[in-house]
C-alpha positions in Angstrom: -139.6 7.2 30.3 -136.6 7.9 28.1 -138.4 10.5 26.1 -139.2 12.4 29.4 -135.5 12.3 30.3 -134.5 13.6 26.9 -137.1 16.3 27.2 -135.6 17.4 30.5 -132.1 17.5 29.1 -133.3 19.5 26.1 -135.0 22.0 28.3 -131.9 22.3 30.5 -129.8 22.9 27.4 -132.1 25.7 26.1 -132.5 27.3 29.5 -128.7 27.2 30.2 -127.9 28.8 26.8 -130.3 31.6 27.5 -129.2 32.1 31.1 -125.6 32.4 29.9 -126.6 34.8 27.2 -125.2 32.6 24.4 -126.8 33.1 21.0 -127.6 30.1 18.9 -125.0 31.4 16.5 -122.4 31.5 19.2 -123.2 28.0 20.5 -123.1 26.7 17.0 -119.6 28.2 16.5 -118.4 26.8 19.8 -119.6 23.3 18.7 -118.4 23.5 15.1 -122.0 23.3 13.8 -124.2 25.5 11.6 -126.6 27.8 13.4 -129.5 26.2 11.6 -128.6 22.9 13.4 -128.9 24.5 16.8 -132.1 26.3 15.8 -133.6 23.0 14.7 -132.5 21.1 17.8 -134.0 23.8 20.0 -137.3 23.9 18.0 -137.5 20.1 18.4 -136.5 20.2 22.1 -133.3 18.3 21.2 -135.4 15.1 20.7 -133.8 14.5 17.3 -130.3 15.2 18.5 -127.9 12.3 18.7 -126.4 11.5 22.1 -122.9 12.3 20.7 -124.0 15.8 19.7 -126.0 16.3 22.9 -122.9 15.6 24.9 -120.8 17.9 22.7 -123.3 20.8 23.1 -123.8 20.2 26.9 -120.0 20.3 27.5 -119.7 23.6 25.6 -122.6 25.0 27.7 -121.0 23.9 30.9 -117.6 25.2 30.0 -118.7 28.5 28.6 -117.2 31.5 30.4 -118.4 34.9 29.1 -115.2 36.5 30.2 -113.3 34.2 27.9 -115.9 34.2 25.1 
């Protein structure tokens, strides 16, 4: 059950990043992480991402405004 919820959240995060045209490099910079970390999380469907990091990344995705950058 929990793994299904985490999978749904991971899918949402990947889809949202793509819909907002945010590169993995840009997302990493917004979150203060290395691009390789975002790449790995996406490759693994965010299943290895800590809850703390998931919240950090999700907040950046929600707040991102392309006009502001």
